[in-house]
C-alpha positions in Angstrom: 16.7 25.0 168.1 19.4 27.0 166.8 17.9 29.9 167.1 19.5 33.7 168.2 17.7 36.3 169.6 18.2 40.0 169.9 16.5 43.2 170.7 17.6 47.0 170.4 15.6 50.4 171.1 17.4 54.0 170.4 16.2 57.5 171.2 15.0 59.2 168.2 16.6 62.0 166.6 13.5 64.2 167.5 13.1 63.0 171.0 17.0 64.3 171.7 16.6 67.8 170.2 13.4 68.2 172.5 15.1 66.5 175.6 11.9 63.5 175.5 12.7 60.0 176.9 12.9 57.2 174.5 9.4 55.8 174.6 10.0 52.3 173.2 11.4 49.5 174.8 12.3 45.8 173.5 12.9 42.5 174.8 14.7 39.2 174.0 14.9 35.6 175.6 16.8 32.6 173.9 17.2 29.1 175.4 17.0 25.7 173.7 13.5 25.3 173.7 11.8 28.6 172.9 12.9 32.1 171.2 10.7 34.9 172.4 10.6 38.9 171.2 9.0 41.9 172.1 9.0 45.5 170.8 6.3 48.0 172.5 6.3 51.7 171.1 4.8 53.8 174.2 2.4 56.7 172.5 4.3 60.5 171.8 1.8 62.9 172.9 1.8 64.9 176.3 -1.5 63.4 177.2 0.6 60.0 177.7 3.3 61.2 180.2 4.1 57.5 181.5 4.1 55.8 178.0 7.8 54.6 178.7 6.9 53.1 181.9 4.0 51.7 179.8 6.3 50.3 177.4 8.8 48.5 179.9 5.8 46.9 181.8 4.2 45.9 178.5 7.6 44.1 177.1 8.0 42.6 180.7 4.2 41.6 181.2 4.4 39.9 177.5 7.6 37.8 178.2 6.2 36.6 181.7 2.8 35.4 180.2 4.4 33.7 176.9 6.8 31.8 179.1 4.0 30.8 181.1 1.7 30.0 178.3 4.4 27.9 176.8 4.9 25.9 179.8 1.4 25.0 180.0 0.4 24.9 175.8 -1.6 22.5 174.8 -0.4 21.8 171.5 -3.5 20.3 170.1 -6.0 22.6 171.4 -3.9 25.6 170.2 -3.7 24.0 166.3 -7.4 23.1 166.5 -8.5 26.4 168.6 -5.9 29.2 167.7 -7.8 31.9 167.8 -9.5 31.6 171.2 -6.5 30.0 172.8 -3.8 32.9 171.8 -6.8 35.4 172.5 -6.8 33.9 176.3 -3.0 34.6 175.8 -3.4 38.5 175.0 -6.3 38.8 177.7 -3.5 37.8 180.1 -1.1 40.2 178.7 -3.6 43.0 179.0 -5.0 42.0 182.7 -1.4 41.9 183.5 -0.2 45.3 182.1 -3.1 46.9 184.0 -2.3 45.7 187.5 1.6 46.2 186.9 0.8 50.2 185.9 -2.0 50.4 188.7 0.8 49.5 191.4 3.3 52.2 189.8 0.6 54.8 189.9 -0.3 53.7 193.6 3.1 53.9 194.6 3.9 56.8 192.2 1.2 59.5 191.8 1.6 62.3 189.3 4.2 64.8 189.8 3.1 68.4 189.5 5.5 68.3 186.3 3.5 65.6 184.8 0.1 67.0 185.6 1.0 70.6 183.7 1.4 68.7 180.7 -2.2 67.1 180.6 -5.0 68.5 178.8 -7.9 69.1 180.9 -9.8 66.5 179.0 -6.8 63.7 180.1 -6.7 65.8 183.7 -10.4 64.9 184.0 -9.8 61.1 183.2 -6.8 60.3 185.2 -8.0 62.3 188.4 -12.1 62.4 188.6 -12.8 59.3 186.6 -9.5 57.5 188.1 -8.6 55.9 184.4 -5.2 56.1 184.5 -4.4 53.6 181.3 -4.1 56.2 178.7 -1.2 57.5 180.6 0.9 54.5 179.8 -0.4 53.6 176.5 1.9 51.5 174.1 1.3 49.4 171.4 2.9 45.6 171.9 4.3 43.6 169.2 5.6 39.7 170.4 6.4 36.7 168.5 7.6 33.2 170.0 9.2 30.1 168.5 9.4 26.5 169.9 10.6 23.6 168.4 6.9 22.6 167.0 5.5 26.0 166.2 5.3 29.6 166.3 3.1 32.3 166.5 3.1 36.6 166.8 0.5 38.8 168.4 0.4 42.6 167.9 -1.8 45.4 168.8 -0.9 48.8 167.6 1.2 49.5 164.3 4.9 48.7 163.7 5.2 45.6 161.7 6.2 41.8 162.1 8.0 40.5 159.1 8.8 36.8 158.6 11.3 35.6 156.2 11.9 31.9 154.8 15.3 29.8 153.8 14.4 30.7 150.5 14.9 34.8 151.0 11.0 35.3 151.0 9.4 37.7 153.3 5.9 38.4 154.4 3.9 40.1 156.7 1.8 37.5 158.7 -0.1 39.4 161.2 -2.8 41.1 159.7 -2.5 45.0 159.4 -5.1 47.0 161.5 -6.9 49.7 159.3 -7.3 51.6 163.1 -3.3 52.2 162.1 -3.1 55.1 160.4 -0.9 58.2 160.1 -0.7 59.0 164.1 -3.6 57.2 165.0 -2.9 53.8 166.4 -4.5 51.2 168.7 -3.0 50.5 172.0 -2.9 48.7 175.2 -4.7 51.4 177.0 -7.8 50.8 174.7 -10.8 49.9 176.6 -11.6 47.7 174.0 -7.6 46.3 173.5 -8.6 42.4 173.5 -10.7 43.2 170.6 -7.8 45.0 168.4 -5.1 42.4 168.8 -4.3 40.2 166.0 -2.3 37.3 165.4 -0.7 34.6 163.4 0.3 30.8 163.8 1.8 28.3 162.1 3.7 24.9 162.2 6.3 25.8 159.7 8.9 27.6 161.3 10.5 30.7 159.9 14.4 31.3 159.0 13.8 34.8 160.8 11.6 36.8 162.3 11.7 40.7 162.6 9.8 43.3 164.6 10.0 46.7 164.4 8.3 50.0 165.9 6.8 52.4 163.6 9.9 54.8 163.7 11.7 51.7 162.1 9.0 51.5 159.7 8.6 54.9 158.7 12.2 55.4 157.6 11.5 53.7 154.8 9.9 54.4 151.7 7.8 50.9 151.4 8.3 47.2 151.8 11.1 46.2 149.3 13.0 48.7 151.5 12.5 47.5 154.9 13.1 43.9 153.5 16.4 44.7 152.4 17.2 46.1 155.4 16.6 43.2 157.1 18.3 41.2 154.3 21.7 43.2 155.3 21.1 42.5 158.8 20.7 39.0 158.4 23.7 39.0 156.2 26.0 40.8 159.1 24.8 38.1 161.4 25.8 35.2 159.0 28.8 36.8 158.2 30.2 38.4 161.4 30.8 37.7 165.1 27.2 38.1 166.5 27.8 40.8 169.3 29.9 42.8 166.8 26.8 42.8 164.5 24.7 43.6 167.3 27.1 46.6 168.1 27.0 48.2 164.6 23.3 47.8 164.4 22.6 49.4 167.6 25.2 52.5 166.4 23.6 52.5 163.2 19.8 53.0 164.6 20.3 56.5 166.1 21.7 57.3 162.6 18.6 55.6 160.7 16.1 57.4 162.4 17.9 61.2 162.0 17.8 60.3 158.2 14.3 58.9 158.3 11.6 59.2 160.9 12.9 60.8 163.8 10.8 58.7 165.8 12.2 56.5 168.4 13.1 53.1 166.9 13.4 49.7 168.0 14.0 46.2 166.3 13.8 42.6 167.7 14.8 39.8 165.2 14.9 36.1 165.9 16.8 33.9 163.5 17.9 30.5 162.8 21.7 30.4 162.3 21.3 27.5 159.6 18.2 29.2 157.6 19.6 32.4 156.8 22.4 30.9 154.9 20.9 31.3 151.7 19.0 34.5 152.2 20.4 37.6 150.3 22.2 40.7 151.8 21.9 42.7 148.7 21.0 46.3 150.4 17.9 47.8 148.9 17.5 49.5 152.8 17.6 52.9 151.7 15.5 55.2 154.3 13.6 58.2 153.0 14.9 61.6 152.2 
């Protein structure tokens, strides 16, 4: 496999102004056998006082479970029973995430400053009903590419975009109509397993992009978003990879300032040979 991968998260302009921590998290891992990328977007409301932890826990849990899944994958079963097999993976991620946040809360009860931010409804849910998962609420997008197949899983907003070697872009994971404006499905939902969506294919992509809604909302439509991704691929095909990552890392805060104002995360995996023919024309103008 000739894939490379990287992931970047940056604090949003509105969070900088308000002195609020970055609640996004992202991760990438790439070796000769598999490439994995993950983006998680912690919820921004005051009741989600530990969403920055929740997004990190979701990233770590997703990578751990996807690695285990791939080490033990039955390729024929995955091909013939895709929905069931990937649903089992998603369930394992939900379970592992809940275990992580329970351990964290047991060692770190809510502080007085955190409690002061909570609504009466959240106080009752967290303290009286011992339902603390919403405090850590986050979305999750993950993708993995092997030499034989690739898949993507998602709960919540943000987008998964795949490109082929001819420069065709698509969003392979079905959209969830419950994600609208400031409303999103979440890892903390009681029916999280029902709200996961996924995609599987044996046709390997030239590139896969995952982004939080802070990136998506900074562009006025999918064409502009795809134009931004073409420019990213062009930079990686013509520049040193470390330099291209550094340039993108420096650019993302400016994108947030001109666009959504939200925290921004992007994770990319790409085939160095496959992206050679993809145009780098820049249609990625941010909204004003």
